[in-house]
Structures are given as C-alpha cells and as structure tokens.
C-alpha positions in Angstrom: 5.5 97.3 63.6 1.8 98.4 63.2 1.4 99.2 66.8 4.5 101.6 66.7 3.0 103.2 63.5 -0.3 103.8 65.2 1.1 105.2 68.2 3.4 107.5 66.2 0.3 108.6 64.3 -1.7 109.1 67.6 0.9 111.2 69.4 1.6 113.2 66.1 0.6 117.0 66.8 -0.9 117.3 63.4 -3.2 114.3 64.3 -4.3 116.1 67.2 -5.1 119.1 65.3 -6.9 117.3 62.8 -9.0 115.4 65.1 -10.0 118.6 67.0 -10.9 120.5 64.0 -12.8 117.7 62.4 -14.7 117.0 65.5 -15.7 120.8 66.4 -16.6 121.2 62.6 -18.7 118.2 62.5 -20.4 119.1 65.7 -21.1 122.5 64.3 -22.7 121.2 61.2 -24.7 118.5 63.1 -26.2 121.1 65.2 -27.3 123.5 62.3 -28.9 120.4 60.5 -30.8 119.2 63.8 -31.9 122.6 64.2 -33.2 122.6 60.7 -34.9 119.2 61.0 -36.2 119.7 64.4 -37.4 123.2 63.9 -39.3 121.9 60.7 -40.9 119.1 62.8 -41.8 121.3 65.7 -43.6 123.7 63.1 -45.4 120.7 61.9 -46.5 119.7 65.5 -47.4 122.9 67.0 -48.0 125.6 64.2 -50.1 123.8 61.4 -52.0 126.8 60.6 -48.7 128.6 59.4 -47.6 125.7 57.3 -51.0 125.4 55.8 -51.4 129.0 54.5 -51.4 129.0 50.8 -49.0 130.9 48.6 -50.7 133.0 46.1 -53.9 131.6 44.4 -52.6 127.9 43.9 -52.4 125.0 45.9 -48.8 125.3 47.4 -48.7 125.9 51.0 -46.0 127.5 52.9 -44.9 124.1 54.3 -43.9 122.9 51.0 -41.1 125.4 50.3 -39.9 125.2 54.0 -39.8 121.3 53.5 -37.7 121.6 50.3 -35.5 124.2 52.0 -34.7 121.5 54.8 -33.6 119.2 52.2 -31.4 121.7 50.3 -30.0 122.8 53.5 -28.8 119.4 54.2 -27.3 119.0 50.8 -25.4 122.2 51.4 -24.1 121.5 54.7 -22.7 118.2 53.3 -21.2 119.9 50.4 -19.7 122.4 53.1 -18.1 119.6 55.0 -16.8 117.7 51.9 -15.2 120.7 50.6 -13.4 121.5 53.8 -12.6 117.6 54.1 -11.0 117.5 50.7 -8.9 120.6 51.3 -8.0 121.6 54.9 -8.5 117.9 56.4 -6.8 116.1 53.5 -3.8 118.5 53.7 -3.5 117.5 57.5 -4.0 114.0 56.7 -1.0 114.0 54.3 1.0 115.9 56.5 0.4 113.1 59.3 1.4 110.3 57.0 4.7 111.8 55.7 5.7 112.7 59.4 4.6 109.0 60.6 6.6 107.1 57.8 9.7 109.0 58.7 
C-alpha cells in the first residue's frame, strides 16, 4: 500500500506543480544569496581600499555595514521563503494529501 500511495502522490499534478514552484523559487533565492555572499568576498579580495574607507569621523569602515547587510539580507530571504512555504506551498501540500488519500 505504501508504494501505491507514493506513486499516486508522485503522479499527482499538484505535486508536480509544487515541486516545480518550490525548486524554481529555491534556486532564485539561492542565487540571490550567493551573489550577496560572493560579491562581498570579491570586494574583500579585490577592493580592500573601498571597504577600508571610514564612515564619518569614527572608526567604522564601509566594510562593517556591508557585512551586516549581507547577514540581514540572508535573514530576509529566509523569511521570504518561509512565508511562501507556509502559505502557497503548504496549501498545495494539503491538496496533494487530500487527493492522494481518496
């Protein structure tokens, strides 16, 4: 019975939709995160003078807020994924479960 249930779920059109949407969305967010992280690392590697510029008369440099921005950006894209997963993806999952149990 488990094999039958698994095959019904795998062949369900809503499952195919869920899989496609979740994968595409995950790749876009991963790409955005990688651009942010690797962009910052490339700045560290190739443009240290830019990151070493002081902001105002204090000791804070441009690199500090940019580093914090990368961390905040990661938190934001995680929140975006969780928000979409809890609404759209969970709704599709419920439809799949209801359709497969019948």
